[in-house]
C-alpha atoms as a printed R data frame, in Angstrom:
    type eleno elety resid chain resno        x       y      z
1   ATOM     1    CA   MET     A     1 -117.298 -64.732 83.465
2   ATOM     2    CA   ASN     A     2 -118.908 -61.551 82.241
3   ATOM     3    CA   ILE     A     3 -119.440 -60.681 78.577
4   ATOM     4    CA   ASN     A     4 -116.210 -58.632 78.383
5   ATOM     5    CA   GLU     A     5 -114.176 -61.559 79.707
6   ATOM     6    CA   ILE     A     6 -115.844 -63.967 77.266
7   ATOM     7    CA   PHE     A     7 -115.057 -61.583 74.389
8   ATOM     8    CA   GLU     A     8 -111.394 -61.341 75.454
9   ATOM     9    CA   THR     A     9 -111.201 -65.120 75.862
10  ATOM    10    CA   LEU     A    10 -112.546 -65.632 72.358
11  ATOM    11    CA   GLN     A    11 -110.082 -63.123 70.913
12  ATOM    12    CA   ASP     A    12 -107.176 -64.727 72.780
13  ATOM    13    CA   ASN     A    13 -108.050 -68.300 71.798
14  ATOM    14    CA   ILE     A    14 -109.142 -68.016 68.184
15  ATOM    15    CA   GLU     A    15 -106.460 -67.827 65.534
16  ATOM    16    CA   GLN     A    16 -106.755 -64.829 63.213
17  ATOM    17    CA   ASP     A    17 -107.820 -66.868 60.167
18  ATOM    18    CA   GLU     A    18 -109.752 -69.536 62.061
19  ATOM    19    CA   LEU     A    19 -113.143 -67.786 61.919
20  ATOM    20    CA   LYS     A    20 -114.726 -66.631 58.690
21  ATOM    21    CA   GLY     A    21 -117.014 -64.229 60.535
22  ATOM    22    CA   GLU     A    22 -116.255 -61.274 62.760
23  ATOM    23    CA   LEU     A    23 -116.903 -60.940 66.498
24  ATOM    24    CA   THR     A    24 -117.951 -57.541 67.875
25  ATOM    25    CA   LEU     A    25 -118.660 -56.564 71.468
26  ATOM    26    CA   CYS     A    26 -121.926 -54.627 71.529
27  ATOM    27    CA   ASN     A    27 -123.349 -53.515 74.891
28  ATOM    28    CA   ASN     A    28 -124.161 -56.703 76.842
29  ATOM    29    CA   CYS     A    29 -123.693 -59.176 74.018
30  ATOM    30    CA   ILE     A    30 -121.229 -60.374 71.414
31  ATOM    31    CA   VAL     A    31 -122.339 -60.217 67.806
32  ATOM    32    CA   TRP     A    32 -120.912 -62.609 65.229
33  ATOM    33    CA   SER     A    33 -121.480 -61.596 61.631
34  ATOM    34    CA   TYR     A    34 -120.385 -62.593 58.166
35  ATOM    35    CA   ASP     A    35 -121.038 -61.027 54.765
36  ATOM    36    CA   LEU     A    36 -120.443 -62.911 51.512
37  ATOM    37    CA   ASN     A    37 -119.515 -59.631 49.822
38  ATOM    38    CA   SER     A    38 -116.474 -59.306 52.087
39  ATOM    39    CA   GLU     A    39 -115.043 -62.621 50.863
40  ATOM    40    CA   GLU     A    40 -111.775 -62.369 48.970
41  ATOM    41    CA   VAL     A    41 -111.667 -64.348 45.757
42  ATOM    42    CA   GLU     A    42 -108.421 -66.003 44.718
43  ATOM    43    CA   VAL     A    43 -107.850 -66.949 41.125
44  ATOM    44    CA   ASP     A    44 -105.201 -69.537 40.318
45  ATOM    45    CA   ASN     A    45 -104.089 -69.195 36.717
46  ATOM    46    CA   GLU     A    46 -101.304 -71.758 36.907
47  ATOM    47    CA   TYR     A    47 -102.000 -75.153 35.366
48  ATOM    48    CA   ASP     A    48 -100.190 -77.947 33.602
49  ATOM    49    CA   GLU     A    49 -101.162 -78.055 29.933
50  ATOM    50    CA   ASP     A    50 -100.546 -81.819 29.757
51  ATOM    51    CA   GLU     A    51 -103.188 -82.636 32.355
52  ATOM    52    CA   ASP     A    52 -106.777 -83.386 31.479
53  ATOM    53    CA   PHE     A    53 -109.066 -80.968 33.209
54  ATOM    54    CA   LEU     A    54 -112.574 -81.763 34.260
55  ATOM    55    CA   PHE     A    55 -114.636 -78.710 34.986
56  ATOM    56    CA   SER     A    56 -117.564 -79.270 37.244
57  ATOM    57    CA   PHE     A    57 -119.521 -76.615 39.004
58  ATOM    58    CA   GLU     A    58 -121.619 -77.076 42.079
59  ATOM    59    CA   SER     A    59 -124.288 -74.491 42.405
60  ATOM    60    CA   VAL     A    60 -124.518 -73.485 46.054
61  ATOM    61    CA   SER     A    61 -127.027 -70.857 47.054
62  ATOM    62    CA   SER     A    62 -125.987 -67.872 49.145
63  ATOM    63    CA   GLU     A    63 -128.128 -69.105 52.015
64  ATOM    64    CA   GLU     A    64 -126.480 -72.539 51.982
65  ATOM    65    CA   LYS     A    65 -123.015 -70.987 51.982
66  ATOM    66    CA   LEU     A    66 -123.955 -68.629 54.827
67  ATOM    67    CA   MET     A    67 -125.327 -71.525 56.899
68  ATOM    68    CA   GLU     A    68 -122.204 -73.609 56.260
69  ATOM    69    CA   ILE     A    69 -119.973 -70.767 57.473
70  ATOM    70    CA   TYR     A    70 -122.273 -70.189 60.461
71  ATOM    71    CA   HIS     A    71 -122.106 -73.852 61.529
72  ATOM    72    CA   THR     A    72 -118.322 -73.964 61.189
73  ATOM    73    CA   ASP     A    73 -117.756 -70.789 63.196
74  ATOM    74    CA   ILE     A    74 -120.334 -71.491 65.910
75  ATOM    75    CA   GLU     A    75 -118.698 -74.863 66.625
76  ATOM    76    CA   ILE     A    76 -115.374 -73.109 67.243
77  ATOM    77    CA   ILE     A    77 -116.977 -70.435 69.426
78  ATOM    78    CA   GLU     A    78 -119.023 -72.933 71.469
79  ATOM    79    CA   ARG     A    79 -115.970 -75.144 72.028
80  ATOM    80    CA   ILE     A    80 -113.957 -72.241 73.445
81  ATOM    81    CA   ILE     A    81 -116.781 -70.904 75.619
82  ATOM    82    CA   ASP     A    82 -117.518 -74.401 76.974
83  ATOM    83    CA   HIS     A    83 -113.839 -74.884 77.798
84  ATOM    84    CA   TYR     A    84 -113.340 -71.575 79.631
85  ATOM    85    CA   ASP     A    85 -116.744 -70.778 81.113
86  ATOM    86    CA   GLU     A    86 -119.414 -72.676 83.008
87  ATOM    87    CA   ASN     A    87 -122.220 -70.091 82.913
88  ATOM    88    CA   GLY     A    88 -123.982 -71.459 79.844
89  ATOM    89    CA   TRP     A    89 -124.124 -68.432 77.597
90  ATOM    90    CA   GLY     A    90 -127.038 -68.334 75.176
91  ATOM    91    CA   PHE     A    91 -126.794 -68.151 71.406
92  ATOM    92    CA   SER     A    92 -129.540 -66.514 69.373
93  ATOM    93    CA   GLU     A    93 -130.867 -68.081 66.204
94  ATOM    94    CA   PRO     A    94 -128.961 -66.910 63.142
95  ATOM    95    CA   LYS     A    95 -130.520 -64.084 61.151
96  ATOM    96    CA   THR     A    96 -129.829 -64.033 57.446
97  ATOM    97    CA   LEU     A    97 -130.243 -61.346 54.850
98  ATOM    98    CA   LYS     A    98 -129.412 -61.713 51.163
99  ATOM    99    CA   THR     A    99 -125.636 -61.915 51.614
100 ATOM   100    CA   SER     A   100 -125.075 -61.777 55.367
101 ATOM   101    CA   ILE     A   101 -125.704 -63.743 58.532
102 ATOM   102    CA   SER     A   102 -125.358 -62.919 62.218
103 ATOM   103    CA   PHE     A   103 -126.144 -64.172 65.706
104 ATOM   104    CA   MET     A   104 -125.691 -62.949 69.265
105 ATOM   105    CA   ILE     A   105 -124.057 -64.450 72.325
106 ATOM   106    CA   GLN     A   106 -125.815 -63.287 75.496
């Protein structure tokens, strides 16, 4: 399969909300990227006043969150490529900035 066919296969076989990151076809590679600033925050204000609430906060750094999202999404992408293609496409190492991460499929 060529890069265009791989891109179409990924789009056809990944549910809309399955990946956190975004796939973009760019020349002869596919770029996956994710930015923490694009994340939608949901606030749930409904609670039962009779329940005891325990508030605990886990401090997770931006880099840890980016790497967690990267590992989740790359597993999905690799599974689909392995299933539909035998050419052994290469994945670049992830590159992180303050709030974003990306890698290429070549």
